[in-house]
Each structure stands twice: as C-alpha cells, then as structure tokens.
N, C-alpha and C positions, 0 to 999 in steps of 0.2 A: 432090595429090602422089601419084604411083604408087610402090608398094613393089616393089622388084626381085623377080623370081620366086624367087630363092634366099634371100630374107630373109623370115622369118615374123614378123608383127607380135607384139609381146609384149602379152598381155592382162593386165590387172591381176589380182592374186591375193588382194588384201585391201583393206579399206576400203569406203567407201560405194559405189564403182563396182561392186563385186561383190555386196554385201549388200542393196542397195536394189532393189526391183523398178522396172520402167520407169515406172510411174505415179508412185511416190514420187520418183524421180530427176528427172522433168520438173517435178513440183510444187515440189520443193525450190528450183529456180532461180527460180521465180515468187515464192515466199515470201522468199527471200534478197533479191531485188531490191527488193521493196516495203518490207521492214523497213529495209534500208540507206537507202533514199530518205527514209523517215520520220524516221530518227534522225540523218541526215547533218548537219543544221543545228542540232541540239539543243546549246545551250550548257549547260555544267554538267549532264551527264547523270546525275542522281541516280537511285537505284532507283525512287523515286516517280514521277519524270518519265518514265522508261523504261516502267514499268508502265502509266501513263496512255496513252502512245503505242501500246503493244502492244494495250491494251484497245480503243482507238479504231480500230485496224486489224481488230478482231474476235477477237483472241486472248483467251480467258477466263482468269481467274486460275488455274483448276485445271490449265491447260496451261503456265503460266509457272513455272519452277523455278530455285532457287538464284540469285535476283536479289541480287547483292552488289556493293558499290562497293569498288574498290581504286584509291586515288589519284583520278585524273581519269576513270577508266574504270568503267563498270558492266557486269558480266558477267551472262549469263543463259542459260538453256536453254528451249527450247520443245518440248513433247511433241506431235508432230503425227501420232501413230500412229492409223490408222483402217483398218477392213476388212482386218486382217491385215498391214498395212504396218508398217514399222520406222523411219519418218522422224522425226528430231528435228533441231533446229537449235541450234547453239552460237553465241552472239553476244557481242560486246564493243562497247558503245556508248561512243564517244570522239570525238564530233563528226566532223570530217573523216577521222578514223582508224577509223571504225566498220567492223567486219568481222562478217559472218554467214556461217557455214559449215554444211553438212549434216553430220549425224552419224547413227549407227545405234543404235536402242534395241532392247531385247529385244522379241520379238513380243508377249508378254503380261506381266501383272503390273504392279506399280506402277513408275512412272518413277523412276530413280535416276541422276543425272548420272554417278556413278562407274561405271556399268555400260554406258555407251555407247561405241561405237567411232567413230574418225574415219577 
C-alpha cells in the first residue's frame, strides 16, 4: 500500500517498537511463537506445568519470573536480556487463550516485572 505524498507515516513513540533493538525485535517473534505453540494444548496450566514446558524449551529457572496462577491462567515473565538487549516476554498460559507478548526490561540490573514496559 502506498502512502500519499502529502501524508507522513506516524512512527511509534513508545513501547517495544521503539525501545527494542532490531535483533531483540526479531528474536521476540520467534520466542513468542514457540512458547505459544508449546502451551496451546496444555490443559490445566499450573505454574509447575508451565515451568516444565518452559524448561523443556531451554528457558532456565533463573530467567523465569513471577510464575503465578490466577484462576485457570498462569502468568509469567521471561528475562531474555543478553548482549545489552532489553527483551523480556510477558505470558499468560490459558490453553487456547494463551498469549505471549514482548516487553522491555532495563538494560542492566536484576529483572523486576514491575520495571518493564509494554
């Protein structure tokens, strides 16, 4: 679709689109897809079951944060920062309602879910 010459595209000014570098942005899509596929058919997604699946995908416990169940949903964060990147993922495992989205973590220091941006 072409943009008319008198209309300037609006660039995002906040959120992961601006704060993540190109490498993290690309990697986030791959991480999101594989995690959703792995959790999609999980009946009764308890924190223990979600942790096991994340571990089986290669995510170590030190990278998994705030794994908590709320009703039929288990929420979690993954700290995927490396080499100066800021990538983190926020997920909610709820069988066919599973959602995983990118978020932005501070460049350095300990990971704290309350400090990330969406």
